[in-house]
N, C-alpha and C positions, 0 to 999 in steps of 0.2 A: 466719077466712078474709078478712073484710072488710079488716082492717088489713094482712094480707099482700098483698092485692090492691093496696091503696094504695101500699105500699112498692115492690112490683114495678112498679107504674105509674110511680112516681118514677124508678126505675132505668131503665125503658124510655125515658122522656123524655130522661134523660141520655145514653143510648146513641144515641138519634136525633139529639141535638145534636152528639155526637161525629162521627157519620157525616156529617151535614150540613156541619159545619165542614171535615171532610177533603175531601169531594167538591167543595166550593165554594172551597177555598183554591187559590191559584195554584201552578203547578208551579215547582220550583226545582232547582238542580243537586244538592242533597242531598235525596233523596226522603223522608228521615225527619225533616226539619225540622219539619213539622206535628206529627208524633207526639211529638217531643222537647218542643216548646212546649206541647202539650196535657198531657203528663205533668207538666211543671213547674207549670202552672196548677193541675192537679189536686192535686199535692203541697202547694201553698200553701193551697188551700181545705181539704183534709183536715187539715192542720196547725192551721189556725185553729179548725176544729171540735173537734179533739182538745184544744186548749188550753182551750176553753170547757168541756170535760168533765174538767177537771183532776183528776188523781189522783196521789197521791204514789207510786203503785205502777207508774208507766209504765216506768221504767228496769228495775225488777225483772221486769215482765211480758216485755219484749223479751229480757232476759237468759235468763229461764227458758224462753222459747219461740223461741229463735233459729233452730232448725232449721225450725220451722213458718213463721216469718216469712220465712225464705229460700225455702221451697217456695212460699209465697204470692206473694212477689216475682217468682220465676221464672214462676209461673203468670200473673200480671198482665202481665209483659213479653211472654210468649208470646201472650196474648190480644190485647194491643195490636198486636203485630207481625202477628198473623193478621188482625185487623180491617183494618189498613192494607193488607196485600197483597190481601185479598179485595175490599175496596171499590175500591181503585185499579185492579185488573185486571178486575173483573167488575161493579162497581156495587153500589149499595145494595140492589137488588132481590134479590141473593143472600144477604141476611141470613137468609132462611128456612132456608137450608142450615146456616149456623152455628147458628141457634137450635135446630134439631132435633138436630144433633150434640151441642150443649151439653146438651140435655135428656138424651140417652143417657149421655154421659160423667159429668155431674154427678149426675143422679138415680139411674141404675142402678149405674154403677161406684163412684162415691164414696158416695152415700147408702145404697144397698141392700147392695152387696157389701162395701165397705171398712168403713163405719160401722154396718152392720146395722140400718138404719132399716126400718120396716115399709112394705109395698107390697101393696095389695090388687088385686082383679080389675078394678075400675074404673080404677085407675091403670095397670094393664097394658094395658087397652083403649085408654086415652089414649096410651100409648107406641106402640102399633101404629098408631094414627091419625096420630101425629106422623111416624112413619117413612113412612107412606103419603103424607103431604104432600110429602116429598122426592121420592118416585117421581112424583107428579103434577106437581110443579114441573119435574122433569127432562123429563118428556114434553112439558110446555108449552114449555119452552125449545127442545127438539129440533124441535118442530113449527113454530117460527118460522124455522128454518134451511132 
């Protein structure tokens, strides 16, 4: 669990950097300019890391998994576009909504239903609490208006 927490923390810091960059970047005529630039920088960094883990099987891997690579690419594009629209229109504070919906879609739909991964009562309670957090967040936002 400790290593998973560190890796998740690293990903969370990266996400925070992405949101900060988007929220602080200047507006332009092409509202997706930031997103395109960020994706290009990301692709370069991931390419450098992939080269450092060189394997003669890279081309074979992509060829044998082209459908899954395509699904993953569409998923990343959908995530980035969703982030961009959410943060641009509502601000970084709405990340909690994305996070909980991501917990539901990834943990329950992909992990439990599609992949058949185990899920115990404590994790179910955590899921209910996550959903409750969206309800409380919504009540909090409505009380400001």
